C-alpha positions, 0 to 999 in steps of 0.5 A: 187648423192646419196652419198651411195658410197665413191667418189674417183674422180669427174669432170665436163666433156662431153661424145661424145654421151651423151653431157655435164655433170658430171662424178663421180667414186666411189668404185663400179661404174662410173656414168655420170650425165647430166642436167643443172646448175642453176647459180643464186642458185649455184645448179645443176639439175642433172639426172643419164644418165649412171651408169657403174659397175666397174666389167663391165669395160673391159679396159681404155685408153687415147686419144688426146693431145689438146682435152683429152679423157678418153676412157672406154670400156665395156665387152659388147663392148660399148665404152664411150669417156669422155672429162676430164681435166686430162685423165691419172689421171682418167685412173689411178683411174679407173684402181686402183679401178678395180684392187681392186675390187673383186666379186660384185665390193667390194674392197678387 
């Protein structure tokens, strides 16, 4: 993670097609990293697999009772399903950033 934007929420999770990884919401984007954790050194070798600018998010919703999913639909019709612990918390956080985003994803 590059640390350029303020992190709002982050969590280990999985995406239905991309597999296991780490999801991060910043003021400007939703970023999903994949890679392997190194137990002996407590480090993660993570690579950015997906970066979604906030202005590209058409909507969010939650799914599931036992296996909870955060569903993110993009303006271009793509849909991503992230398995997170608290899907409502993620939905509310993303919707809050979207509500505060102006041109170019900047908070107003």
